[in-house]
N, C-alpha and C positions, 0 to 999 in steps of 0.2 A: 584598514577599513573593516568594520564588523561584517560578519557573514550576512546579517539581516539588515543591511542598510535601508533606510526608508527613502522612498522616492515616488514620483508621480505615476510610474508605470506599474505599481503594485495595486492589485485589486483590494478594495476596502472590505475587510471581513466584518460581518456583524457579530452579535453576541453568540448566535448559534454556530456560526462558522468557527469562531475562536474556540468554543467548547468542543466541537468535533475535532479540530486540529490538536487541541491539548490532549484529548482522549487518545488520538492516534500516537502522539509522541509517548504518552505514558504506556500504552500497549506495547509499542516497539521496544521501549527501554526495558519493560518487564520481561518480554520474550528474549531479548538479547542478553540481559544481565543475569537473570535468575533462571528462567526455564531452559535456555539453551545449554547452560553449563551442566544440566542434568543428563544431557544426551551422552556425554562422555562417561558419566557414572553408569548409565544404562549399558553402554558398550562394554566397559571393563568388568561389570558384575555379572552380566547375563549373556550378551551377544558374543563377545570374544571367546569365552570358555567353550561355548557351543561350537563356534567355528573351528576352534583348534581340535576339538574331538573329531569332527568330520574330516579335518585335513591332516589327521595324524600328527598334530603338534606343529605343523608348518605355519608360518606367518600368513594370515588371510590376505587376499588381494583386495583392492579397493572395490572391485565389482561385487565380491562376496560380502564385504562389509555393507555396501549399499543395499543389496537385496535383503540382508538380514535385518538391518536397521528399519527399512521400510515395512518389514513384516511385523514390527513392534507397534502396537496401537498408540503408545505414548509418544513415540517419535513422529508418527503420522499426524497426531494431533498438534504437536508443536509446529511441524512443517505447514500444515493447513492454516494454522493461526498466523504464522509469519507471512505466508502468501496473502492471506486475507487482510492483514494489517497494511501491506503494500497497496492493495487495491483500495482499501479505505482511505489511504493517504491521498491518492489521486482524486477520489470523490470529494474529500474534504477541502482540498485546495482548488479543485475544478469548479465547485459551485459558485464562489464569488467571482471567479474569472469569467465564467459563462454569463453570469448576471451583469457584469460590467464590461462585456466585450465591446459594445459600441463606444463607450467612454474611453476604454484603453486604446482602441484603434484610432479614435479621433485625436487623442493625446499623442500617439506615435506619429501621426501625420503632421501635426502642428510642430512637434519637437524636431522632426526631420526637416521641415521647411524653414524653421527659424534658425537652426544650426547655431545656437548661442555659444556652444562650446567649441565650434569649429570643426567637428568631425564630419564624416561622410559615410555613405552606404553605396556599394556597388553590387548589384545583383545581375546574374547572367541567366536570361530566360532559357538559353539552350543547355544549361548545365544540368546533368543528371547525377544526383547523389549516388554514391556507391551502394551496391547491394548489401554490403556489410552493415549499413546504417538503415536501409529501408526494409530489409527482409523481416524484421520483427520490431515490436514496440519495446525498445531497450528499457530496462528497469520498469517495464509495464506502463511507461508513460503513454497515455492515450494518443494514438496517431504517430508516435515515434518522434525521434529527434528531427527528422526531415519533413515533418508535417507542414504543408503549405496549402491553405484553403483559398488562395487567390490574393489579388492585389490588396495590400493593406493588412493582411493577416499577421497576427503576432502570437497566436495561441501556443505554438511550440515553446517560444521563449518564456512566456508568462507561466506556463505549467512547469517548465524546467526550473526556473528560479524558486517558485513557491514550493514545489515538491522537493527540490534539493535541500531547502532549509529544513523542512520537516524530517526528511530522511536523515540528515546530519544530526539533528537534535535527538532523533530516535536511536542513533548509534552512540549517543553520549558525547558527541563533539560539541565543544563550547561555542557560544554565539560570537565570540571574538576570534574564532579560528579561521583566519583567512589564508588560503593556500598561497596566494600571491605574496602575502607578508612573510611566510616561511621561506619562500624563494628569495625574496629581497634581503632577508636577514642572512641567509647563506651567502649570497653574492657579496654583501657588505663585509662579511667576515673573511671570505677567501680573496676577494678582489676589492679592497677598501677604497681604492682610487678610481674604480670603474664608473664611468658616467656615459651610458649609451646615448647615441644621437638618434638611432633608429631601432625600434623594437618590433618584433613580430610575435603574436600570440597565436599558436596553431590550435585548431579545434576549439575555438573560443566559446562555443555554445551561447549562453545568454550574456556573456561579457563580464561575468562577476570577477574574473581575474584581470581582464584587459583594463578595466577602470582603475583599480589600484596601481597598476603599472604606469598608467598615464598620469595619475595624480602624484605618484612618487617621483616621476621624472618629467616634470611639466614642460621642459624644453625639448623633450624627445618627440620624434615623429613616430607615433604608435599605430601599428596596423594589426588587424585581427582577422582571421579567416575561419570559415566554417562551411559546411555543405548545405545547410538548411536555410531557405529564404525566410520562412517564418521566424526561425531562431534569430537570424541576423537583423530583421526589421525591429524586433524587440530589443536586441542588444544595442543597436544604434540609438533608439529612443531612450533606453535606460541610461546610456552613457551621457547623452545630452542632458537628461534630467539631473544627473549627478555632477554636471560641469566638467566632464572628462572628454578631452579631444582625442577621439579614436576613429580611425578609418577602417571600416568593415568591408570585407570582400567575400563573395561566394566563390571559393576556390578549394582545391584539393591539396592536402598537406604534402602529398608526394610529388606534386607538379604545380607549384604556386605561381609560376610565370613572373616572379620578381627577378631582377638582374642578379648575376653572380656577385657575391660579396656585398650585398645591399644592406645587411643588418648587423648591428653591433651586439644585439641580444635577441636570441630566439628562445621562446619558452612554450611549454604546453602544460596543461593541468588536467590530470586524469584522462588523458587521451590514449595512452598506451594500452590500458586495459579494455578499451572499446575498439581496438584495432586488430586486424588479422596480422599474421607474421609478415605478409608482403607489405601491408600498409605501414606497419611500424618500421620495417627496414627501409622502406622508401622515404618515410619521414626523416629518418636519421641521415640518409644520403642527401636529402634536400636541405636539411639543417646545415650540414657541413658546406654545401655549395653556397648557401645564402650568407654564411658568416663572413664578415670582413676580417682581415688580419687583426689579431688582438681581441676579436669578438668572443662572446661567452654564450653558451647554451645551457639551459636547465630544463629537463623534462621531468616533471613531478607527477607522482601517481600514488595509488594506494599501496600500503605495505603488505602485498600479497605475493609471497615467494614460496614455492613448494620445496625447494632444495633443502634437504636435511629433515623434512617433516615425516612423521609416521603416516602410514596409509590411512589410518583413521582420521588424522588431522587434515589430510588432503581431501578425503571424502567430506568431512564436515565443512571445510571452507569452500568446497565446490557446490554447495547448496544453491548458490546464485545462478550457476550455469543452467541447472534443471528447472528452477522455480522462479527466477527473477529475470528471465530473458537477457542473460549476459553471455552471448555466444563466444566471446573471446576471453572470458574470465580465466579459464585454465590455460589458454594459449599464452596469456601474459604471465601467469604464475610459473609456467615452465620455461619461459624464454631465457635464452643464453644471451644476455644483454652485452656482455663483454665481446662476444663473437660478433654480434650485430654491429657494435660500434667499430670494430676493426674492419668489418666488411664494408662499412660506409666510408672507409678511408680515413678514419679519425685516429691519430697516433695514440697508442696506449698511454704514453707518458703525459698526455694532455686530457685525460678523462678521469672521472670519479664516479663510483657507483656505491650507494649506501642510503642510510636514513638521515633525513634532515633533523637538526636539533629540535626536540619536542618542546612545544610551549604548553603552558597549563591549559587543560581542557581541550587538547588536540590529539590527533593520531600521530604516531611516529612516521610521518609521510616519507615515502621513498622517492629517490630521484636518480637519474643519470645526468651527469653534467660534464662540462669541459670547456676548454678555450682553444682558440685557433692561434698558432704561433704568429708573431709579427714577422712580416717579410723583411 
């Protein structure tokens, strides 16, 4: 399924909206492809020699690199433009969503009541989203991932899908780059006879991966969990609009309340880099508890690993922590995932850590995966 699948729950952009969004994509691509590469040249030609003089030739620390780079006007200009482009992105996608909010909420109510695809939505009024999600607007998304403006609200999901598409295109990711499809191809290659009967998508957000899994395995019972009510209302309506039978639940990935051994396939998509160490480790323990014998798990994420990188590259990649409200960006980049898997009780001989095969116009997505031995 294409990243930008068309469906009823998308706000209809007018000519001005389209032009603004195209400008944001072009601005982001220019900043990422052309201008950002000059930061390293600036460091090598000017900043690093100066740091080594002051440090008597020693390798500069990341903190020293950061202070010196931010002292350079050209780096500050790039950083300000990159932050501004992210803010412009939310303005560009938010305008049509706000304009069509009444129509979108009415469509969500109708789709939820009709249940033509057979999915469902379970919200918990007593559920409190974790502070790691509510403390800031991650990726600068207005209101954050757990935004809930009351009964019928779908703003968080609508913003997430529309903003996520623009963000991906601005990074140069192709329109056909489906993270779910990457995971499915990996599973088909490693376990060609695998046919899951029950699937769980952890941290499903707007359901953009839950739907492809439901469509790829139409006989499976597909469940998806997230912590935001507004996100889940949108995800449920979106899935119904696309004809995908998915059961959405407002639950925590570290304590899902599903029975032991309930799922044949457990997946997540870009959840690890949005999680604290405690949450990521709890998710892995819960994954292993939930898997049936012979079951498979694949937790896919961005290819962000600090091991073996220079201090400058670590500094450069950590821009999102300071400027894009990514509190766990570096936590994930420094994570010892092999140790986390072992601590979750998952046998080393049944796990895999690495990059998924890269498709045209995609990132070399990263994943931790494995299977549970048959009893």
